[in-house]
C-alpha positions as CSV (number, residue, x, y, z in Angstrom):
1,M,59.1,148.2,88.7
2,K,59.4,144.8,90.3
3,L,59.5,143.2,86.9
4,L,62.3,145.6,85.9
5,L,64.2,144.7,89.0
6,K,63.8,141.0,88.5
7,T,64.9,141.3,84.8
8,A,67.9,143.3,85.9
9,A,68.8,140.8,88.6
10,L,68.5,137.9,86.1
11,A,70.6,139.7,83.5
12,A,73.3,140.3,86.2
13,A,73.2,136.7,87.2
14,L,73.6,135.5,83.6
15,S,76.4,138.0,83.1
16,A,78.2,136.7,86.2
17,A,77.7,133.1,85.1
18,A,79.0,133.9,81.6
19,S,82.1,135.6,83.2
20,L,82.8,132.5,85.3
21,T,82.5,130.3,82.3
22,F,84.8,132.5,80.3
23,A,87.3,132.5,83.1
24,E,87.5,128.7,83.2
25,T,90.9,127.4,82.0
26,V,90.4,124.2,79.9
27,L,93.5,122.0,79.4
28,I,93.2,119.3,76.7
29,H,95.2,116.2,77.5
30,G,96.1,113.5,75.0
31,E,96.3,109.9,76.2
32,A,97.1,107.0,74.0
33,G,95.7,104.4,76.4
34,P,92.1,103.4,77.0
35,N,89.9,104.8,79.7
36,R,90.4,101.8,82.0
37,G,93.0,100.4,84.3
38,A,95.1,101.9,87.1
39,R,96.9,104.6,85.0
40,A,93.6,105.8,83.6
41,A,92.2,106.0,87.1
42,A,95.2,108.0,88.2
43,L,94.9,110.4,85.3
44,Q,91.2,110.9,85.9
45,W,92.1,111.5,89.6
46,F,94.6,114.2,88.4
47,A,91.9,115.9,86.3
48,D,89.3,115.7,89.1
49,E,91.6,116.8,91.8
50,L,92.8,119.8,89.8
51,G,89.3,120.8,89.2
52,K,88.4,120.4,92.9
53,R,91.5,122.2,94.3
54,S,91.1,125.1,91.8
55,E,87.4,125.3,92.7
56,G,86.4,124.9,89.1
57,D,89.0,127.4,87.7
58,I,90.9,124.6,85.8
59,R,89.2,121.8,83.9
60,V,91.1,119.0,82.2
61,D,89.5,117.5,79.1
62,I,91.1,114.0,78.6
63,Q,91.1,112.6,75.0
64,W,91.5,108.8,75.5
65,G,92.6,106.0,73.2
66,G,94.9,107.9,70.9
67,A,92.2,110.2,69.7
68,L,94.6,113.1,69.3
69,F,97.9,111.3,68.8
70,K,99.5,107.9,69.3
71,A,102.0,107.1,72.0
72,N,105.0,107.5,69.6
73,A,103.8,111.0,68.5
74,A,103.2,112.4,72.0
75,V,106.3,114.6,72.3
76,Q,106.0,116.4,69.1
77,S,102.2,116.7,69.5
78,V,102.4,118.3,72.9
79,R,105.3,120.5,71.8
80,D,103.4,121.7,68.7
81,G,100.2,122.4,70.6
82,V,98.0,119.5,69.3
83,A,97.1,119.2,73.0
84,D,97.9,121.4,76.0
85,M,99.4,118.4,77.7
86,G,99.7,114.7,77.2
87,T,101.1,111.4,78.4
88,V,104.7,110.9,77.2
89,I,106.4,107.5,77.2
90,A,110.2,108.0,77.2
91,V,111.2,104.7,75.6
92,Y,109.7,106.0,72.3
93,Y,112.2,108.9,72.5
94,P,115.5,107.4,73.6
95,Q,117.5,110.5,72.4
96,E,115.0,113.3,72.8
97,M,113.8,112.3,76.2
98,A,117.0,110.9,77.6
99,G,116.7,112.8,80.8
100,Y,113.3,111.3,81.6
101,G,114.6,107.9,80.4
102,I,116.7,107.5,83.5
103,A,113.5,106.1,85.1
104,D,113.5,103.3,82.6
105,L,116.9,101.9,83.6
106,P,117.1,98.3,85.0
107,L,118.4,99.4,88.4
108,D,117.0,96.4,90.3
109,N,114.2,98.5,91.8
110,P,110.8,97.0,91.0
111,D,109.0,99.1,93.6
112,A,106.5,101.4,91.8
113,W,106.1,104.1,94.6
114,V,109.9,104.3,95.2
115,G,110.5,104.7,91.5
116,M,107.9,107.4,91.0
117,R,109.0,109.4,94.0
118,A,112.6,109.3,93.0
119,T,111.8,110.2,89.4
120,D,109.4,113.0,90.4
121,E,112.0,114.7,92.7
122,L,114.8,114.4,90.1
123,M,112.6,115.9,87.3
124,R,111.7,118.8,89.5
125,S,115.0,119.5,91.2
126,S,117.5,119.1,88.3
127,A,118.2,122.4,86.6
128,A,119.8,120.6,83.7
129,I,116.7,118.5,83.0
130,Q,114.4,121.5,83.4
131,Q,116.5,123.5,80.9
132,D,116.6,120.5,78.5
133,L,112.8,120.3,78.6
134,A,112.4,124.0,78.1
135,D,114.6,123.8,75.0
136,K,112.1,121.2,73.7
137,G,109.0,123.3,74.5
138,L,107.9,121.1,77.3
139,V,107.2,121.3,81.1
140,Y,107.2,118.3,83.4
141,I,104.0,117.9,85.4
142,G,103.9,114.5,87.0
143,T,104.9,110.9,86.7
144,F,103.4,107.4,86.4
145,T,105.2,104.1,86.1
146,T,104.6,100.8,84.4
147,S,105.7,99.2,87.7
148,A,107.8,96.0,87.6
149,V,108.7,94.6,84.2
150,H,107.4,91.1,83.5
151,I,106.8,89.1,80.4
152,G,103.7,87.2,79.1
153,C,103.7,84.5,76.4
154,K,101.4,82.5,74.3
155,G,102.6,78.9,73.4
156,A,105.8,79.4,75.4
157,A,106.9,79.8,79.0
158,I,110.0,81.6,80.4
159,R,111.4,79.7,83.4
160,A,115.0,80.6,82.8
161,A,116.9,83.4,81.0
162,G,117.8,81.0,78.2
163,D,114.2,80.3,77.4
164,V,114.0,83.6,75.6
165,E,116.2,82.4,72.8
166,N,114.5,82.3,69.4
167,L,111.2,83.6,70.7
168,K,109.4,86.5,68.9
169,V,109.4,89.2,71.6
170,R,108.0,92.7,72.0
171,G,110.2,94.6,74.3
172,V,111.2,98.2,74.9
173,G,114.2,100.1,76.3
174,A,117.0,98.3,78.0
175,Y,114.8,95.4,78.9
176,G,114.0,94.7,75.2
177,K,117.7,95.0,74.4
178,V,118.5,92.4,77.0
179,F,115.9,90.0,75.5
180,G,117.6,90.6,72.2
181,E,121.1,89.8,73.6
182,L,119.7,86.6,75.0
183,G,118.7,85.5,71.5
184,A,115.1,86.7,71.1
185,N,113.8,87.9,67.8
186,M,112.7,91.4,68.6
187,V,109.4,92.8,67.2
188,N,108.8,96.5,67.1
189,M,105.3,96.8,68.3
190,S,103.3,99.1,70.7
191,I,102.0,97.5,73.9
192,Y,98.6,98.6,72.7
193,D,98.9,96.2,69.7
194,A,100.4,93.3,71.7
195,Y,97.0,91.6,72.1
196,Q,96.6,91.2,68.4
197,G,100.3,90.3,68.0
198,L,100.0,87.4,70.6
199,D,96.6,86.4,69.2
200,T,97.8,86.1,65.5
201,G,101.3,84.7,66.3
202,L,103.2,87.7,65.3
203,L,104.5,87.6,68.9
204,D,105.4,84.7,71.2
205,C,105.9,87.0,74.2
206,S,105.4,90.6,75.2
207,Q,107.2,92.6,77.8
208,G,104.4,93.6,80.2
209,Y,103.3,95.1,83.5
210,S,100.6,93.3,85.5
211,Y,98.0,96.1,85.7
212,A,98.4,96.8,81.9
213,V,97.9,93.2,81.1
214,S,94.6,93.5,82.8
215,A,93.6,96.9,81.4
216,L,94.4,95.7,77.8
217,K,92.8,92.2,78.4
218,Q,96.0,90.5,77.3
219,A,95.5,87.6,79.6
220,E,92.9,86.3,77.1
221,V,95.7,85.5,74.7
222,M,98.5,84.5,77.2
223,D,99.4,81.0,78.5
224,S,102.1,82.1,80.9
225,Y,103.3,85.1,82.7
226,T,106.8,85.3,84.2
227,L,107.5,87.6,87.1
228,L,110.9,89.1,86.5
229,D,111.0,91.7,89.3
230,W,113.9,93.2,87.5
231,G,113.1,96.9,87.2
232,Q,110.5,99.2,85.8
233,V,109.7,101.4,82.9
234,G,109.2,104.6,84.9
235,G,109.6,107.2,82.2
236,V,105.8,107.6,81.7
237,G,104.2,110.9,82.7
238,I,102.4,114.1,82.0
239,F,104.1,116.9,80.1
240,M,102.6,120.3,79.2
241,N,103.2,122.6,76.3
242,A,105.6,125.3,77.4
243,D,103.5,128.1,75.9
244,T,100.3,126.8,77.6
245,H,102.2,126.6,80.9
246,A,103.4,130.1,80.5
247,S,99.9,131.3,79.9
248,L,98.8,130.1,83.3
249,S,98.9,132.3,86.3
250,A,101.6,131.7,89.0
251,D,98.9,130.2,91.3
252,Q,97.7,127.9,88.6
253,Q,101.2,126.7,87.7
254,A,101.8,126.0,91.4
255,L,98.6,124.1,91.7
256,V,99.2,122.0,88.6
257,A,102.7,121.1,90.0
258,E,101.2,120.2,93.4
259,V,98.6,117.9,92.0
260,G,101.1,116.4,89.6
261,K,103.4,115.6,92.5
262,D,100.6,114.2,94.7
263,M,99.6,111.9,91.8
264,A,102.6,109.6,92.6
265,D,101.1,108.6,95.9
266,E,97.6,108.1,94.4
267,F,99.0,106.0,91.5
268,G,101.2,104.1,94.0
269,R,98.1,103.1,95.9
270,L,96.1,102.3,92.8
271,I,98.8,100.3,91.0
272,T,99.8,98.2,94.0
273,A,96.2,97.0,94.3
274,A,95.7,96.7,90.6
275,N,98.8,94.6,90.2
276,E,97.7,92.2,92.9
277,A,94.3,91.9,91.4
278,A,95.7,91.4,87.9
279,I,97.9,88.5,89.0
280,A,94.9,86.9,90.8
281,S,92.7,87.3,87.7
282,M,95.4,85.8,85.4
283,K,95.5,82.7,87.6
284,E,91.7,82.5,87.5
285,Q,91.8,82.6,83.7
286,G,94.2,79.7,83.6
287,V,97.4,81.7,82.9
288,E,100.5,80.0,84.5
289,V,102.2,82.6,86.7
290,I,105.9,81.8,87.0
291,S,108.4,83.2,89.6
292,L,112.0,83.0,88.4
293,P,114.6,81.4,90.7
294,D,117.0,84.0,92.1
295,A,119.9,82.7,90.0
296,E,117.9,83.2,86.8
297,R,116.6,86.6,87.8
298,A,120.2,87.7,88.5
299,K,121.1,86.9,84.8
300,F,118.6,89.5,83.6
301,V,119.8,92.0,86.2
302,E,123.5,91.5,85.3
303,R,122.8,91.8,81.5
304,G,121.1,95.1,82.1
305,E,124.0,96.8,83.8
306,S,125.8,97.7,80.6
307,F,122.7,99.6,79.4
308,V,122.9,101.8,82.5
309,G,126.3,102.9,81.4
310,A,125.1,103.4,77.9
311,W,122.3,105.7,79.1
312,A,124.9,107.9,80.9
313,E,126.8,108.2,77.6
314,T,123.7,109.0,75.6
315,A,122.6,111.6,78.2
316,S,126.1,113.2,78.2
317,A,126.1,113.3,74.4
318,G,122.9,115.2,74.5
319,G,124.3,117.9,76.8
320,L,123.1,116.4,80.2
321,P,125.4,115.5,83.1
322,G,124.8,111.8,82.7
323,E,127.0,110.3,85.4
324,A,125.9,113.0,87.9
325,L,122.3,112.5,87.2
326,L,122.7,108.7,87.6
327,E,124.3,109.1,91.0
328,E,121.6,111.5,92.1
329,Y,118.9,109.2,90.9
330,K,120.4,106.2,92.7
331,A,120.6,108.3,95.9
332,L,116.9,109.2,95.5
333,I,115.9,105.6,95.1
334,A,117.8,104.8,98.3
335,K,116.1,107.7,100.1
336,Y,112.6,106.6,99.2
337,T,113.4,103.0,99.8
338,A,114.5,103.9,103.3
339,E,111.3,106.0,103.8
340,R,109.1,103.1,102.7
341,D,110.9,100.7,105.0
342,S,110.7,103.1,108.0
343,A,107.3,104.6,107.5
344,G,105.5,102.4,105.1
345,Y,103.5,103.5,102.1
346,P,101.7,106.9,102.6
347,W,98.3,105.3,101.9
348,V,98.6,102.4,104.3
349,G,96.5,103.1,107.4
350,N,95.0,106.3,105.9
């Protein structure tokens, strides 16, 4: 009798365990970048935190290094269900992801946390952007940022705006267009291929972001790194397949949104420390780190202003209220700048 009871108890336990395993929701995430660096750490934090807060109900399976799709195929891959969600970089989709591309504009805001908070609130609060994403089969989850745009070179150094002329430069978005206007020979290349480009001479310089230079080991093939403190490429974030999102319960959807929103604070903490460490490491490796004089920095900022207006026209042509979104975004940047100035960063002192 005891044996029968023990057998029944074991069977019940196994059945319960099987039910729990079956109930687990697994979300496959496609990431083009490697499993190292600040963004990778923030993405892993998102996955771990979602698992923790859901008490194991949701598990994120991250496929690193472009195993599922490359950066320039993320939108269509997530939309078509190649992955449940993935990291989308808006500059690869200037028309299709114009709404998210507002975070890439050279608005003279190099602060990573301010940019992420402003972008996150806009993406969640704008009904026009939400509908535009729904039409594309996507749902916004959370945002990263490249942080401040800088430029690293091999065999060259940029100490003034005019130094860009005739150099072979990898650049993206409005920033790349400004380099082109200043006389650079633009090379269409992913940031993940820039190491090889610099090493082989296909590139003289690459638009970069300090933490990414470190994560991708690009300092090994750089002689100089110029701090532009111009703006940032902030249209980098997590998007989910709309059908996958709809299949989640209301509680699961709310939890995914909550963790996605909180990721901005965690990534702000990580990237601030990572950028400082990356600059120190570059100097140790013999890379000359150059700070532009204010007058030269202003030349880049002024050149970028026309592309802000061009974005508004592109957004409007795509059915979005371009000018209204731009004013709303600028107001959000001012809001979070004031919050930072009055209360400091949320992770300081915690």
